[in-house]
Structure formats: structure tokens, C-alpha cells
N, C-alpha and C positions, 0 to 999 in steps of 0.2 A: 291501194293494192300494190304490192311489190312483185315485180316479175323479173326473172333472170333473162338477160339477153344472151341466151345459150352459153352460160358459164360452164366450164369444165375444169375439174381439178387437174386434169392431165394435159391441159393446153400448154404450149411452150411459154415459159415466163409466168405461169400462173402461181408459182410458188417462189418464195425467197429463200429457199433452202441453201444452207452454206455450201459453197463450192460451185454452185451453178453460175454460169455466166450472167452478169446483170443485164440481160437483154431488155427487160422492161425499163430499167433506168436509162439505158442508152437511147431507147426509142423516145421516151418522154423528154429527156434532156435535149435531144436533137431538135424537137419542136420548140422548146423554150429557148434554146440557143439562137434559133432563127429569129424569133420574136425580139429578143434583147439585142441581137446584132443589128437589127433594123433600127433600133433606137439610137445606138451609138455610132454606127457607121455613117449615118447621114450628117452628123454634126460637122465633120470637116468637108463634106461635099456641098452643103447648102450654099455657101458663098459662091462657088463655081456654078452651081445650078442657077442661082439668082442672076449671075452675069449672063449666062448663055441663054436663059429663057426670059430675060428682062423683068425679073420679079423685084418688087419693092421689099424693104425690110419687113413690112407686115406680111407680104407674100411668103418671104423666107420663113417667118414664124409659122405660117399656116402649113407649109410643107412639113415642118416638124410636128406642130401641134394638131394638125388635122388628123393625123394617124393616132396620136395619143388621145384626142378628144373622143373618137369613136371607140377606141380601145377601152377607155375608162367608162364611157357611158353604157357600153353593152356587156361589160364583164359579168354583172349580175344576171343578165339575160343568158349569157353563156353558161354560168353556173347552174341556173334553174333548168335550162334545157338539158344539161348533163345529168342532173339528178332525175329528171323526168324520162329522158329517152336513152340514157346510158352514156357515161362519160367517154368511153372509147369511141362511140359513134360520133359524138359531137367534136371530140378532139380531131378525128380524121377529117371530118367535114371542114374544120378550121384550117387544117394543113392544106387541103386542096384550094380553098378560097384564098388563103394567104399566098400560095405559090403562084396562082394565076394572076392575082393582083400585082405581085412583084414584077411579073412579065409586062403587065400594062404600064407600070411605073417606068420601067426601062425603055419602053417604046413611046412615052408621052411626048407629043410635039410642042406643047405649051405648058406654062406653069399651071393654068387652070386644069388641064387634063391630068397633070401630075398630082395636084392636090386631090382631085376626084379619085384617082387610083389609090392614093394614100388612105383615103377614107375607107375604101374597100379592104385594104390591107389591115386597117384597124379592126374591121369586122372579123377577119380571119383570126387575128391575134386574140380577140375577145372570146373566141370559141376554143382556142388552143390552151390558154393559160389556166383557166379554172380546172379543166380536165387534167392538166399535168400534175398538180398536187393531189387531186382526188385519185388518180391512177396510181401514184406512188403510195398513197395511204392504203389502197387496195392491195397492191403487190407486196408491200412490206409491212405486215401487221405487227411484228415484234417491235417494241419501243426502241431497242438499240439499233436494229437494222433500219428502222424508219428514220431515226436521227441521222444516221450516216447517209441515207438516201437524200434527206432534206439538205444535208451539208453539201453533197455533190450537186444537187439541184441548184443551190445557191452559188456554188463555185462555177457552175455553167454560166450564170449571169456574169460572174467576174471574168471568165475567159472571153465571153462575147464582148464585154465592155473593153477588155484589154485589146482584143483583136480589132474591134471596130474602128477606132481612129487610125491605127496604122494601116489596116486593110483598106479603109476608105481613102486615105491619102495616097496609098500605092496605086489603087485602081484609078482614081481621078487623074493622077499624074501620068499614068502609062496608057491605059485603054479608054479612059473617059468615065464620067460620072454615071453613065447608064449601067455600067457593070456593078455599081454598088447595089443595084436591085437584081440584076441577072444572077448574082452569086447565090441568091436564095433558091433558085430553081433546082440545082442538084441536091441541096440540103433538104428541101421539101420532099423531093422524091424518095430520098433515103429514109427520111423520117416516116413517111407513109408506109413504105414497105416493112420497116422494122416494127411499126405499131401493129399492122395487120397480122404479121407473122408471130410476134412474141408477146403481145400484151393481151391478157385475158379480157373477154367481153365483160361489160359492167351490168350491174342490176339496174332495172328500169322501174320507176315509180310512176305508173301511168295515171294514178289518182291525184297527182299534183299538177294542176294547170299552171301555166305561166300567167302572172298578173301583169297584163299588158298596160293598163292605166298607170300602174306604178313605174313600169319600165319607161313609159313616155315621160313621166315627170322627172325621173332620174336623168334621162338623156337631155331633157331641156335644162336641168340644173347644171350639168357639166358643160353643155354647149354655151350657155349664157355666161357661166363663170369664165371659161376660156376666152370667149369673145371680148368680154369686158377687159380682162387683163391684157389681151393682145392689142386692143384698140386704144387703151388708156394712154399709152406712150405717145401716140400720134395725135389724139384729140384732146388729151388733158383729162385729169381725174374729175373735174367739175363740169365737163361737157354734159348737156341734157341727155344725149343718147347713152352715155356711159352710166349716168345715174339711173336712167330708166332700165337699162339692162341689168344693173345690180339689183334693183327692186324686183324685176321679174324673176331673176335668179333666186332671190329669197322666197318669193311666192311659190316657185316650182319646188323648192326644197320642202316648204311647209306642206304643199300638196302631196308630196311623196310620203312624208311622215303620216299625214292623216289617212291616206289611202292604205298604208301598211297597218294602221291601227284598226281599220274597219274591214279589211279583206279577210275572207274565210281562209284563204291559202296564200298568205303574203309571200312575195319573192324573198324578202328579208325579214323573218319574224323578229319583231323588236325585242322579244325576250332574249334573243341571242346577244343583243347589245348590252343587256344588263349584266352580262359576264364581264367583269373588269379586265381579265386577261385578254379576252377577244377584242373588246372595244379599244382598250389601251394599246395593244399591239398594232391594231389597224391604224390608229392615230400616229404611232411611231413610224410605221411604214410611209405614211403620207409625208411626215416631216423630213425623214432622211432622203426620200426621193426628191422632194422639193429642193433641198439644199444641194444634193450631189449633182442632179441633172441640170439644175440652174447654173451651177458652177461650170459644168462641161460645156454647155451651150454658150454662155457669155465668154468663157475663156477662149473658145474656138473662134468666135467673132473678133475678140480682142487680138489674138495672135495674127489673124489674117488681115483684118482691116486696119488695125492700128500699128502693128509691128511689121506688116508686109510679108509674112511667111507664106510659103506655098502650102497646099493642102497636105503634102507628105510631111513637110517640116512641122506643120501644126500637129499632125498625128504623133510625130516623135516628141513634140513638146508636151503633149497631154499624156504620153505613155506612163510617166511616173504615177499619175493619179490612178489610172485604170489598171496598171500592172499589179498593184497591191491587192486588187480584188481577186486575182487569180487563185491565191491560196488562203486568203483570210477566211472564207466561208468553210473550207475544209478544216482549217485549224480550229475554228469556232465549234464545228460539229464534234471534233475529237475532245476538245477541252470541256464541252458541256457535260459530258458524262462524269467529270470530276467536280466541276464547280457549279453546275446548273446554268441556266440561260441568263439569269438576271445580271450577274457581274459582267458578263461578256457584252450584253447589249448596252449597259451603262458605260462601260469602258469605250466601246466603239463610238458611241455618240459624243463622249467627251473628247476623244481624239479628233473626230470630225469638226467639232466646234473649235478646237485649238487650231486646226489646219486653216479653216476659212478666216478665223480671226487674225491669224498670222499673215494671210494674204492681204486682208483689208488694212493691216497696220504696216505693210511693207513699203508704202509710199506710192505716188502716182505712176512712176515708171521704173519699177525695181529691176535689177539685173535678174536674168532668168534663174541662176542658181539659188537665189533667195526664194523662188516659188516652188522649187522641187519638194522641199520638206512639207510645206502646207498641202500640196496636191497629194503627196503620198499619205499623209495623215487622214485626209478626207476620204480617199479611196479605200484605205485599209479599214477605217472606222465604220464606213457604211456597210461593207461586205461582212465585216466581223459581226455586226449586229443582225444581219439579214436572217441567218439560220435560226437564231433564238426567237426573233419576232415571228418567223414562219411557224416554227414548232409550237409557239404559244397559242397562236390563232387556231391551228389545226387540232391541237390537243383539247381546246376548250369547246370544240364543236361536236354535236352528235354525229354519228356516222351517216345518218340519213341526210345530213346537211353539209357533207364534206365539200361538195362542189360549190355550194353557196358560201361557205366559210372561205374557201380559196378565192372565190370571186370578190368577196368583201375586202379581203386583204389586198388583193391586186388592184381593185378599183380605187381604194384610197391611195395606193402607191402611184397609180397612173394619174390620178387627180393631182397629186403632189408634183409629179414630173411636168404635167401640163402647166400648172401654176408657176413652177420654178422657171420654165422656159419663157412663158408669157411675161411674167413680171421682170425677169432679167432683160428680155428684149425691150420692154417698155422703159426700164430704167436707163438702158443704153441710149434709147431714142430721146428721152426727156432730159438727160443730164447735159451739162455743158461740154463734156467730152467723154470719150470711151473710158479713160482711167477713172474718172469720178463715178460714172455709172457702174463700172465693174466693182469698185471698192464698196459702194453702197450695197450692191447685190451680195457680195461676199459677207458683209456684216449681217445682213438679214439672214443669210444661210447659216451663219454661226449661231445666231439666236435660235433658229429652228432646231439645230442639233442640241443645244442646251435644253430646250423645252422637251425634246425627245428623251434626253437622259433623265430628266425629272419624272416623266411618265413611266419610263422603264423601271425606275426604282420603286414606283408605287404599284405598277400593274403587272409586271412580269413575275411569275411565281418564283420563289427561291428553290434551291435544290431540295428534293425530297417532298415538296408540296405537291399534292395531287389536286389539280383544279377541278377535274371532272368535266363532263360535257355540259355545256350550257343548256338550260331548259330541260 
């Protein structure tokens, strides 16, 4: 049964008519900005947090990955709840949870308390992100307007990524690392007010229950995967606990698939994955997040621990990588109307591969100017491909599963981020020195970008091709 959560055609922002202020877009992007900012702003702060709270390298990884773990593990839950209870309602709930958890992070007295608050932040993010794309799809039904909206949504990630390292370095250097989290409070309040005022209420499908056994299996899969990758650098890849965790992770993944095959109302209908555009674009999202965020995390530690830069100078050093993302998504959204998404996604992934391969080949301690070009290529390529991958997933999904499709895409992306950070940290810990571990990490990231380019060529529809809704 489909029920309307009091939708009204005359509500502010309920239409995407030309000339109207893009209030729904501003509201949704404010929430997404806050979530992505929290991913990037923490990278230059964690070394300082680790020193002040006496956290180990593994603890530093968990400050970053604890958030991403819950975020990735609960995204499908957030998407299913949005489809069932209304995407606007779940989106607003996520904003409230995220904002309160950010305050708890800023007030945390120990590394354990900070990690716990970061887990709650991940819950809030998991409720925000699936609803963001579903609300844009609801507010902008026309394909051209929707493509522009998705481009701006992607550019918001670029702006947040660009602002994160610089803002984090500035805050850590001036007022302290706690303000890295306190900065979310005003953004969260503005986002909530804009959403309640300008975003139309969403349809509710109360006949679709949440498949909790499948959710638990997915959470266990993501948690075990992240734990294995985080601990492998310290314990070694052949440690019995690591091998046991890897086996349990595989069993949890199999249990999720079996449950989804047998469930009457699966959280992720497997027929959706039979759509090549949807499953392929989701895999592309995993690969480019794995490469890009693994690069940002390991480069941040390299600049601060190996080269002795301050948090602010590290933010400035990383700026070429993230600055390119500020306009690449908007440019991609505009070009897509002429070329289609496939050539843009393929080009972006090839640029990313060239960038990280260039860093890996630059030598153990290259001069900084030699790293600017590789960082710019990786940042531009990732953001250039984001709009096309997003549009591919959302176009392949039935409207009734828009929240689930958004959750699937962002789940794979966050799993990629968590794996990139965890594997990068493990390589730094296991290698003979920071330069060796960093170059290995960059080489693996370049391979991930190349694989994503191959998938994009095979799975992203060409211009003029109408993929239709899966299922």
C-alpha cells in the first residue's frame, strides 16, 4: 500500500519549475555537504587527535573507519526506511542524529568516547544520504533538470572535499581539533530548517517491512571486512584471528545473499542487481572511493608523520587533489547532455589511474611539485565520474526503489572508502617505511581506477540508450 505523507503540489519546493529558487536542492545538498565534510575534514585532524588522546595507529584508523563502517553498514537500512516511512522524514531524522553526535564528538574526553560518538555519526549519515538522492529525484522529475541536480549534488561532495582538509587544518591550528566536529552544528540546523520548509513530504509504502535479518548480515559483513583490513597491518595477514575474521566475513556475505533470495520483501531485491548499469555503476563507485579516499588518508599521514608538516600545511598540500573536485562534477553534468555518461566516467577513471600511477612512480621521497599533477588528476577524475555513475544507478531503478538504489550506490562507495583507508593504514604499518607503504597503496589505487574504467566501458549506457528501470 502506498500512502502519501501529506504531499501537496503547492508546498514550497514541491516543483522544479524553471525560475524558482532551487530550495529543495539547497536543503538536500546542505545535508550531503555535512556528511562528506565529516569524511574529509577529519583526515588532517586525526594525527593531532591521536597525540592528544594517546590513540595508537589502529585507534586513529578506527576514528576514521568507525564512522564509515556504520555509515556503509546501515545505508541500505536507511534506504529501506525511507521507502517505507517517507524519505523526507528519515532524512530529517538523520540530520538530527548526525548533529547531536557531532556535538558528542567535540566533547569526547577519550579516544574510546570519540570512536563511540563517531559510530552514532555514521548512523545519522546512513539516514541522510539515501534520502538525499531520492528527494532530488522526487523534486526534479524532468531528465535534464535531474541531471543538473545530480551534477550539483556531486559538486557538493567536491566542495566539501576541497574545504575539508583546509578547514580541518585551520581549525586544528587555531581553535583546536574539537571544532572540526562543532562546525557541523550550524550546518545541521540550517539543513533541518531548509528541509522542513522547502522539501515536499514523500510517499510512504507501509506494506514494505524492513528485512532485519538481512540488515544484520550486511552489518556483520561490513564490520568484519573493515576489522580484518584494519588489524591485518598490526597482526599480519596470516594471523589466525585475521583468517577467522575473513572467513566469518565471507559467511556473513553468503547469509545476506541467501536471505535476500528467500525473503518475501527483501531490502535489496536481487533482480535489481541483474541490471548491468546498476550493478556495474555500484562497483565503479566502490572502486573510485577505494582509490581516492585511500590516497587522501595515506597522503595525510605521510605529510604529517614522515615530512613533519603541520595540520594546516597538510591541508594546503592536499588542496590540489580536492580542489579539482569543486567543478569537475558540474562540468560532467553539463557535458553529459552532449556526450552521454559513458565517455565521461571512462575518462575520469583513466585520469585517476594515471595520477596514482604517477605518484607511485615518482620515487620514495619526491619533491612536492612532482606530486601536484598526480593529485589533481586523481581528484578531477573521481569527481568527473561521480555524476555519471550516480545518474546510471538512479536511472536503472524503479521509482518505488529510489531510496534503495541510492543506498546501494552509497553503500558500495562507503565500503570502498573504508577498505581504502583500512588497507592504506595496514600497508603503512606493515611496510619498512612510510614511503614504501605509500607507493604500494598508490599502485593498488591506480589498479582500482583502471578496473573501474573497464567496468564503465561495459556497464554505463551510451548516449541515447534508455536502460529502463530494473525489474
